[in-house]
C-alpha positions in Angstrom: 57.1 -23.8 66.3 56.8 -24.6 70.3 58.7 -20.7 70.8 55.7 -19.2 68.7 53.0 -20.7 71.2 54.8 -19.7 74.3 54.7 -16.2 73.2 51.3 -16.1 71.9 49.8 -17.7 74.5 51.8 -14.9 76.4 49.9 -12.2 74.1 47.0 -13.6 74.6 46.5 -13.7 78.3 47.7 -10.1 78.6 45.1 -9.1 76.0 42.3 -11.4 77.7 43.6 -10.3 81.1 44.0 -6.5 81.0 42.8 -4.9 77.5 39.4 -7.5 77.8 38.8 -6.2 81.0 40.1 -2.5 80.7 37.1 -2.2 78.2 34.9 -3.7 80.5 35.6 -1.7 83.7 35.8 1.5 81.6 32.6 1.8 80.5 31.6 1.7 84.6 33.7 5.0 84.0 33.0 7.0 81.1 30.4 6.8 78.6 31.4 4.5 75.6 28.7 4.9 72.8 29.8 2.0 71.1 28.5 -1.4 72.6 30.0 -4.0 74.2 31.2 -6.9 71.9 33.1 -9.2 74.0 33.4 -12.1 71.7 34.8 -9.3 68.7 37.2 -8.0 70.7 38.4 -11.2 71.6 38.7 -12.5 68.1 40.4 -9.5 67.4 43.3 -9.8 69.6 43.2 -13.3 68.5 44.2 -12.2 65.0 46.4 -8.5 66.4 48.2 -10.5 68.9 49.3 -13.5 66.2 51.0 -10.1 64.1 52.8 -9.2 67.6 53.9 -12.5 69.0 55.4 -13.2 65.3 57.0 -9.8 65.3 58.7 -10.9 68.5 59.6 -14.6 67.3 61.5 -13.2 64.2 62.7 -9.6 64.8 62.9 -9.9 68.8 62.3 -6.3 69.4 62.6 -5.1 72.9 59.3 -3.9 74.4 59.8 -0.4 73.6 59.9 -1.0 70.2 57.0 -3.8 70.1 54.8 -1.3 72.3 55.6 1.6 69.5 54.5 -0.8 66.9 51.8 -2.1 68.3 50.4 1.6 68.9 50.8 2.4 65.0 49.1 -0.8 63.7 46.4 0.0 66.5 45.8 3.7 65.3 46.2 3.2 62.0 43.5 0.5 62.4 41.0 3.0 64.8 41.5 5.0 61.7 40.8 3.1 58.6 38.4 0.3 60.0 37.4 0.4 63.6 36.1 4.2 63.5 34.6 5.1 66.4 33.1 8.2 67.5 36.2 10.1 67.9 38.0 9.0 65.1 35.2 10.3 63.2 34.9 13.5 65.0 39.0 13.8 64.5 38.0 13.3 60.4 34.9 15.5 60.4 38.0 18.3 62.5 35.7 18.5 65.3 39.0 18.4 67.6 38.4 19.0 71.6 38.7 17.6 74.7 36.3 14.8 73.7 38.1 13.5 70.4 42.1 14.2 72.3 41.1 12.4 75.4 40.1 8.8 74.0 43.5 9.2 71.4 45.5 9.8 74.5 43.8 7.1 76.6 43.2 4.9 73.4 47.1 5.0 73.0 48.2 4.8 76.7 45.5 2.2 78.3 45.4 -0.2 74.9 47.7 0.4 71.8 51.0 0.7 73.4 50.7 -2.1 77.2 49.4 -4.1 74.0 52.6 -5.8 72.3 55.3 -3.8 74.9 54.6 -5.6 78.4 53.6 -9.1 76.8 57.0 -8.6 75.1 58.2 -7.2 78.4 57.2 -10.7 79.9 58.6 -13.2 77.5 62.1 -11.1 77.4 62.3 -11.4 81.1 60.8 -14.6 82.5 60.7 -16.9 79.0 63.3 -16.4 77.2 66.2 -14.9 79.7 69.1 -12.4 78.0 
């Protein structure tokens, strides 16, 4: 139980420091049509990272595998529940730079690192092998 709490705290700390700050600062650089909902982002990452911490605790995957799982689960959530504007454009087959760029940014900046970096930190510093 204590190991899970340590792992979960690393995941949550990373999400709050990186993902939340990215969400806020990207709005100064790129036009993002969806409103900023800080409380919603925090709640989402608390739940999302709970599952990431559970997977890491029980499966002990390496950082690359955890990043891949995060990417897959994150994109599934984007395409099924979140449906930002770029996803709706993909559904409407309006494929352009305005739809591909957010997909790439979302994958590289948000989803892959969401579990890859905390997993690396956990393996490297918390539970050295």
